[in-house]
C-alpha positions as CSV (number, residue, x, y, z in Angstrom):
1,X,-56.8,37.7,6.9
2,X,-54.7,35.4,4.8
3,X,-53.9,34.5,1.2
4,X,-55.7,31.8,-0.7
5,X,-55.0,30.1,-4.1
6,X,-58.1,29.4,-6.1
7,X,-58.5,27.5,-9.4
8,X,-60.7,28.7,-12.2
9,X,-60.7,27.6,-15.9
10,X,-57.5,25.7,-15.5
11,X,-55.7,28.7,-14.1
12,X,-54.6,29.5,-10.5
13,X,-55.2,32.8,-8.8
14,X,-53.9,34.4,-5.6
15,X,-56.5,36.1,-3.5
16,X,-56.4,38.0,-0.2
17,X,-59.3,36.6,1.9
18,X,-60.9,37.7,5.1
19,X,-62.9,35.6,7.5
20,X,-66.0,37.0,9.3
21,X,-69.3,36.0,11.0
22,X,-72.7,36.8,9.4
23,X,-75.8,37.8,11.2
24,X,-76.6,34.2,12.2
25,X,-73.1,33.9,13.7
26,X,-71.7,31.5,11.1
27,X,-68.2,31.9,9.8
28,X,-68.0,33.1,6.3
29,X,-65.1,34.2,3.9
30,X,-64.9,37.1,1.5
31,X,-62.4,38.1,-1.0
32,X,-60.7,41.4,-0.1
33,X,-58.5,41.6,-3.2
34,X,-57.6,39.6,-6.2
35,X,-53.8,39.7,-6.6
36,X,-53.7,38.1,-10.1
37,X,-52.8,34.9,-11.8
38,X,-50.2,33.0,-9.8
39,X,-48.0,32.4,-12.8
40,X,-47.6,36.1,-13.3
41,X,-46.8,37.0,-9.7
42,X,-43.0,37.4,-9.6
43,X,-41.0,38.5,-6.6
44,X,-40.6,41.9,-8.2
45,X,-44.4,42.3,-8.0
46,X,-45.0,40.8,-4.5
47,X,-42.0,42.3,-2.7
48,X,-43.4,45.9,-2.6
49,X,-46.7,44.5,-1.2
50,X,-44.8,42.5,1.5
51,X,-42.6,45.5,2.3
52,X,-45.7,47.8,2.7
53,X,-47.3,45.3,5.1
54,X,-44.0,45.2,7.1
55,X,-43.9,49.0,7.3
56,X,-47.5,49.0,8.6
57,X,-46.4,46.7,11.4
58,X,-43.3,48.8,12.1
59,X,-40.9,46.2,10.8
60,X,-37.8,47.5,9.1
61,X,-37.5,44.6,6.6
62,X,-39.0,41.3,5.7
63,X,-37.9,38.7,8.3
64,X,-36.9,35.3,7.1
65,X,-37.6,32.2,9.1
66,X,-34.5,31.2,11.1
67,X,-32.5,28.4,9.4
68,X,-31.2,25.8,11.8
69,X,-28.4,23.7,10.4
70,X,-28.0,20.2,11.9
71,X,-25.0,18.1,11.1
72,X,-25.7,15.4,8.6
73,X,-24.1,12.0,8.4
74,X,-22.2,10.9,5.3
75,X,-23.8,8.0,3.5
76,X,-22.4,7.8,-0.1
77,X,-19.0,6.1,0.6
78,X,-20.3,3.7,3.2
79,X,-23.3,2.8,1.0
80,X,-21.0,2.0,-2.0
81,X,-18.7,-0.1,0.3
82,X,-21.7,-1.9,1.9
83,X,-23.1,-2.9,-1.5
84,X,-19.6,-4.2,-2.6
85,X,-19.2,-6.0,0.7
86,X,-22.5,-7.8,0.1
87,X,-21.9,-8.5,-3.6
88,X,-18.6,-10.2,-2.7
89,X,-20.3,-12.2,0.0
90,X,-17.9,-11.2,2.8
91,X,-20.7,-10.8,5.3
92,X,-21.9,-14.3,4.7
93,X,-18.4,-15.7,4.9
94,X,-17.8,-14.0,8.2
95,X,-21.2,-15.2,9.5
96,X,-20.3,-18.8,8.7
97,X,-16.8,-18.5,10.2
98,X,-17.8,-16.7,13.4
99,X,-21.1,-18.4,14.1
100,X,-21.5,-18.7,17.9
101,X,-24.5,-18.9,20.2
102,X,-22.6,-17.6,23.2
103,X,-21.3,-14.4,21.7
104,X,-23.4,-11.4,22.5
105,X,-21.9,-8.9,20.0
106,X,-22.5,-8.6,16.2
107,X,-19.0,-9.4,15.1
108,X,-19.7,-9.2,11.3
109,X,-21.1,-5.6,11.7
110,X,-18.2,-4.5,13.9
111,X,-15.6,-6.0,11.6
112,X,-17.3,-4.4,8.6
113,X,-17.2,-1.0,10.4
114,X,-13.5,-1.3,11.1
115,X,-12.8,-2.3,7.5
116,X,-14.8,0.6,6.1
117,X,-13.1,3.0,8.5
118,X,-9.7,1.7,7.4
119,X,-10.7,2.5,3.7
120,X,-12.4,5.9,4.3
121,X,-10.6,7.4,7.3
122,X,-7.9,5.1,8.8
123,X,-7.6,5.7,12.5
124,X,-7.3,3.8,15.8
125,X,-10.2,1.9,17.4
126,X,-11.1,5.0,19.4
127,X,-10.9,7.0,16.2
128,X,-13.2,4.5,14.5
129,X,-15.8,5.2,17.2
130,X,-15.7,8.9,16.5
131,X,-15.9,8.2,12.7
132,X,-19.0,6.0,13.2
133,X,-20.8,9.1,14.7
134,X,-20.3,10.9,11.3
135,X,-21.5,8.2,8.9
136,X,-24.8,6.4,8.4
137,X,-23.5,2.8,8.5
138,X,-26.2,0.3,7.5
139,X,-27.1,-2.7,9.8
140,X,-25.1,-1.5,12.8
141,X,-25.9,-2.2,16.5
142,X,-27.7,0.7,18.2
143,X,-24.7,1.3,20.5
144,X,-21.0,0.6,19.8
145,X,-18.3,1.0,22.4
146,X,-14.6,0.5,22.4
147,X,-14.6,-2.9,24.1
148,X,-17.0,-4.2,21.4
149,X,-14.4,-3.5,18.7
150,X,-11.7,-5.2,20.8
151,X,-13.9,-8.3,21.4
152,X,-14.6,-8.4,17.7
153,X,-10.8,-8.5,17.0
154,X,-10.4,-11.3,19.6
155,X,-13.1,-13.3,17.7
156,X,-11.2,-12.8,14.5
157,X,-7.9,-14.0,16.0
158,X,-9.6,-17.0,17.6
159,X,-11.0,-18.1,14.3
160,X,-8.4,-16.8,11.9
161,X,-8.0,-20.1,9.9
162,X,-11.8,-20.5,9.4
163,X,-12.2,-16.9,8.5
164,X,-9.4,-17.0,5.9
165,X,-10.8,-20.3,4.4
166,X,-14.3,-18.9,4.1
167,X,-13.1,-15.7,2.5
168,X,-11.0,-17.7,0.1
169,X,-14.2,-19.5,-1.0
170,X,-15.9,-16.2,-1.7
171,X,-13.1,-14.8,-3.9
172,X,-12.3,-18.1,-5.6
173,X,-14.8,-17.4,-8.5
174,X,-12.9,-14.1,-9.2
175,X,-9.6,-16.0,-9.7
176,X,-8.9,-17.5,-13.1
177,X,-8.5,-21.3,-13.0
178,X,-5.2,-20.9,-14.7
179,X,-3.7,-18.2,-12.5
180,X,-0.9,-17.0,-14.7
181,X,1.1,-14.8,-12.2
182,X,1.3,-14.7,-8.4
183,X,3.2,-11.8,-6.8
184,X,4.5,-12.1,-3.3
185,X,6.5,-9.7,-1.3
186,X,7.3,-8.8,2.3
187,X,7.7,-5.6,4.2
188,X,8.6,-4.7,7.7
189,X,6.5,-2.8,10.2
190,X,8.3,-1.0,13.0
191,X,7.0,-1.3,16.5
192,X,7.5,1.4,19.2
193,X,7.5,0.2,22.8
194,X,9.2,-2.2,25.1
195,X,6.3,-4.4,26.3
196,X,6.4,-8.1,25.7
197,X,3.7,-10.8,25.6
198,X,3.7,-14.6,25.2
199,X,4.5,-15.8,21.7
200,X,5.4,-12.3,20.7
201,X,6.2,-11.9,17.0
202,X,7.8,-8.5,17.6
203,X,11.5,-9.1,17.3
204,X,14.6,-7.2,16.3
205,X,15.6,-7.5,12.7
206,X,16.8,-5.6,9.6
207,X,14.2,-2.9,8.9
208,X,13.5,-2.1,5.2
209,X,12.5,1.5,6.0
210,X,15.4,2.6,8.0
211,X,18.1,0.1,6.8
212,X,19.0,-0.6,10.4
213,X,18.0,-2.8,13.3
214,X,14.5,-2.2,14.7
215,X,11.9,-4.0,16.7
216,X,9.3,-5.1,14.1
217,X,7.2,-7.7,12.5
218,X,7.1,-8.9,8.9
219,X,4.0,-8.6,6.7
220,X,3.7,-10.6,3.5
221,X,1.0,-10.0,0.8
222,X,0.0,-12.3,-2.1
223,X,-1.8,-10.9,-5.1
224,X,-2.7,-11.6,-8.7
225,X,-1.2,-9.7,-11.6
226,X,-4.5,-7.7,-11.8
227,X,-3.9,-6.5,-8.2
228,X,-6.5,-8.8,-6.5
229,X,-5.1,-9.7,-3.0
230,X,-5.3,-13.4,-2.3
231,X,-4.0,-13.6,1.2
232,X,-1.5,-12.0,3.7
233,X,0.9,-13.5,6.2
234,X,2.4,-12.2,9.4
235,X,5.9,-13.4,10.6
236,X,8.3,-12.6,13.4
237,X,10.5,-9.6,12.9
238,X,13.7,-11.6,12.6
239,X,12.5,-14.2,10.1
240,X,14.5,-14.9,7.0
241,X,12.5,-14.0,3.9
242,X,13.3,-17.2,2.0
243,X,11.8,-19.3,4.9
244,X,8.3,-17.7,4.4
245,X,8.0,-18.6,0.7
246,X,7.3,-22.4,1.0
247,X,4.5,-22.0,3.5
248,X,2.9,-19.3,1.5
249,X,2.9,-21.3,-1.7
250,X,1.5,-24.4,0.1
251,X,-1.4,-22.3,1.4
252,X,-2.1,-20.7,-2.0
253,X,-2.2,-24.1,-3.7
254,X,-4.5,-25.5,-1.0
255,X,-7.0,-22.7,-1.1
256,X,-7.3,-22.0,-4.8
257,X,-7.9,-24.6,-7.5
258,X,-5.2,-23.3,-9.9
259,X,-3.3,-25.5,-12.3
260,X,-0.5,-23.2,-13.4
261,X,1.4,-20.7,-11.3
262,X,4.2,-18.3,-12.4
263,X,5.8,-17.1,-9.2
264,X,7.5,-13.6,-9.4
265,X,9.8,-12.6,-6.5
266,X,12.9,-10.6,-5.9
267,X,16.3,-12.2,-5.1
268,X,15.6,-11.8,-1.4
269,X,12.6,-14.1,-1.5
270,X,13.3,-16.7,-4.2
271,X,16.7,-18.2,-4.9
272,X,18.1,-21.0,-7.0
273,X,18.9,-22.8,-3.7
274,X,15.2,-23.3,-2.7
275,X,13.5,-23.4,-6.1
276,X,13.8,-27.2,-6.3
277,X,11.8,-27.6,-3.1
278,X,9.1,-25.3,-4.3
279,X,8.8,-27.1,-7.6
280,X,8.4,-30.5,-5.9
281,X,5.7,-29.0,-3.7
282,X,3.6,-27.9,-6.7
283,X,4.2,-31.2,-8.5
284,X,2.7,-33.2,-5.6
285,X,-0.8,-32.4,-6.9
286,X,0.2,-32.6,-10.6
287,X,0.4,-28.8,-10.9
288,X,3.0,-26.8,-12.7
289,X,5.1,-24.2,-11.0
290,X,7.0,-21.7,-13.1
291,X,9.0,-18.8,-11.8
292,X,10.8,-15.5,-12.7
293,X,13.6,-14.4,-10.4
294,X,16.6,-12.2,-10.4
295,X,20.0,-14.0,-10.3
296,X,21.7,-13.2,-7.0
297,X,24.6,-10.9,-7.3
298,X,26.8,-13.3,-5.4
299,X,26.5,-15.7,-8.4
300,X,27.5,-13.2,-11.1
301,X,31.1,-14.5,-11.0
302,X,29.7,-17.8,-12.3
303,X,28.4,-16.0,-15.4
304,X,31.6,-14.4,-16.6
305,X,32.2,-16.9,-19.4
306,X,28.5,-16.9,-20.3
307,X,28.6,-13.1,-20.6
308,X,31.7,-13.2,-22.7
309,X,30.1,-14.9,-25.7
310,X,26.7,-13.1,-25.6
311,X,25.6,-10.9,-28.5
312,X,22.7,-8.6,-27.6
313,X,19.9,-7.8,-30.0
314,X,18.8,-4.3,-30.9
315,X,16.7,-4.2,-27.7
316,X,19.6,-5.1,-25.5
317,X,18.3,-8.6,-24.7
318,X,19.9,-12.0,-25.0
319,X,18.8,-15.5,-23.9
320,X,21.0,-18.3,-22.6
321,X,21.1,-21.1,-20.0
322,X,22.3,-21.0,-16.4
323,X,22.2,-23.8,-13.8
324,X,19.7,-25.7,-15.9
325,X,17.3,-22.8,-16.3
326,X,16.5,-20.3,-19.0
327,X,18.6,-17.2,-18.5
328,X,17.6,-13.8,-19.9
329,X,20.1,-10.9,-19.7
330,X,19.0,-7.3,-20.4
331,X,21.6,-4.6,-21.1
332,X,20.8,-1.0,-20.6
333,X,23.5,1.2,-22.3
334,X,22.4,4.4,-20.5
335,X,22.5,2.8,-17.1
336,X,25.7,1.0,-17.9
337,X,27.3,4.3,-18.8
338,X,26.1,5.9,-15.6
339,X,27.4,3.1,-13.5
340,X,30.7,3.1,-15.3
341,X,31.1,6.9,-14.6
342,X,30.4,6.4,-11.0
343,X,32.8,3.5,-10.7
344,X,35.6,5.4,-12.4
345,X,35.0,8.4,-10.2
346,X,35.1,6.2,-7.1
347,X,38.4,4.6,-8.3
348,X,39.9,8.1,-8.9
349,X,38.8,9.2,-5.5
350,X,40.5,6.1,-3.9
351,X,43.7,6.7,-5.9
352,X,43.8,10.3,-4.8
353,X,43.3,9.2,-1.2
354,X,46.1,6.6,-1.5
355,X,48.5,9.1,-3.1
356,X,47.8,11.6,-0.2
357,X,48.3,8.9,2.4
358,X,51.6,7.6,0.8
359,X,52.9,11.2,0.6
360,X,52.2,11.7,4.2
361,X,54.0,8.5,5.2
362,X,57.0,9.4,3.1
363,X,57.1,12.8,4.7
364,X,57.1,11.4,8.1
365,X,59.9,9.0,7.2
366,X,61.9,12.0,6.1
367,X,61.4,13.7,9.4
368,X,58.8,16.2,8.3
369,X,55.7,16.8,10.4
370,X,52.3,18.0,9.5
371,X,49.2,19.1,11.4
372,X,46.7,16.4,12.5
373,X,47.1,12.9,13.6
374,X,50.2,11.1,12.7
375,X,49.8,8.4,10.0
376,X,50.7,4.8,10.9
377,X,51.8,1.8,8.9
378,X,49.9,-0.5,11.2
379,X,46.5,-1.8,10.3
380,X,45.1,-3.6,7.2
381,X,44.4,-0.4,5.3
382,X,47.9,1.0,5.8
383,X,49.5,-2.4,5.2
384,X,47.9,-2.7,1.8
385,X,49.4,0.7,0.9
386,X,52.9,0.1,2.5
387,X,54.4,-1.8,-0.4
388,X,53.8,1.0,-2.8
389,X,56.2,3.3,-0.8
390,X,59.1,1.1,-1.8
391,X,58.3,1.5,-5.5
392,X,59.8,4.3,-7.6
393,X,56.7,4.5,-9.9
394,X,54.2,7.3,-9.4
395,X,51.7,6.9,-6.7
396,X,48.8,6.7,-9.2
397,X,50.3,3.4,-10.5
398,X,50.8,1.8,-7.1
399,X,48.6,-1.2,-6.2
400,X,45.6,-0.2,-4.1
401,X,42.4,-1.9,-3.1
402,X,39.7,-1.2,-5.7
403,X,36.1,-2.4,-5.9
404,X,35.6,-5.8,-7.2
405,X,34.8,-5.7,-11.0
406,X,31.2,-6.5,-11.8
407,X,30.2,-9.5,-14.0
408,X,29.3,-7.1,-16.8
409,X,32.9,-5.8,-17.0
410,X,33.9,-9.0,-18.8
411,X,31.6,-8.3,-21.7
412,X,32.6,-6.7,-25.0
413,X,31.3,-3.4,-23.7
414,X,33.7,-2.6,-20.8
415,X,31.5,-0.8,-18.4
416,X,28.1,-2.3,-18.4
417,X,26.7,-4.5,-15.6
418,X,23.7,-6.3,-17.1
419,X,20.7,-7.2,-15.1
420,X,20.0,-10.9,-15.2
421,X,17.0,-13.0,-14.5
422,X,16.2,-16.6,-14.6
423,X,13.0,-18.0,-15.9
424,X,11.6,-21.5,-16.0
């Protein structure tokens, strides 16, 4: 016995049908009951019937089929990245750069997998293998092992110049012919471990994260004003930042057909001392190099007379000339007041410290002793305070060592220290 759906007059009906054999032994079917039009049979109407059949069979309730949940693989994020990868032509670029008849691994697919992993769930190479088991990565080899990823990285390193050149060709249409601004900056990446290899770029240098000496390498990134990365560079951990700039600019001018470049860098990367070399480098091919850089603090003393005659507009900005370049000075009254308060507080602290030290020395000369280590006239710090002991004026007026006045202190507003930048 079973249920059957029949159609009549454009409507569907649910019937309870029984199979049997007639006198000749042939199988026939007959309708036991018409349960009604299918569209009218709601769960409220059918559940009592199903429950009655279950009770007839001795079942307590209507059993549902067991649901088995199998883990599914993520596809949305890798699908979107795969389409973007193909639209940008990165797969074709890597195929051209890494073409080899002797290589037995699919380098492009393995590199693509590691790039997608870095964007979706950044982990180690072993972690990348675990991640690949959870996603439906298109066009991947049937089996990927750890050594496959390492060999793909070796292939990249062996052909790094060709790879970067081919990738530059692919993103060249995305870069404006008159690239208006190029941003370049460096950061340091700390390395843990004592191992050494030939031509090791891991070296001890000043780390930007900790402010101390650490074993590291230096990573540089070049990008457009819109945030499009053009290239990256890797340098030894003890390299001077200014030495990396000229090689970077030469590479950018070689790979991208740009006619006008405005280079923006901080005072650690770009200085007035090396700007002439960079300008001549760009002018070799008839191109124009312009730049915006901060004036190094060590050269503020050369601007004292320039600051003295400046008159700021309502926005706190004034323009002048310095070392043959256009100079723009911005004055922030709020920041100037904060810096002035901190400077005066520091001077007051030093004066109080000097007065306490002079008092202690005078007491020792008078034969009075106090708890703690005995003060001494010897040493550069004590020597600078010693003359004040012979004066009859109050300790607060005695000459002491104070912080060097900033260049902004020579302006009409006593406290400000304007930020300066040079543009050409």
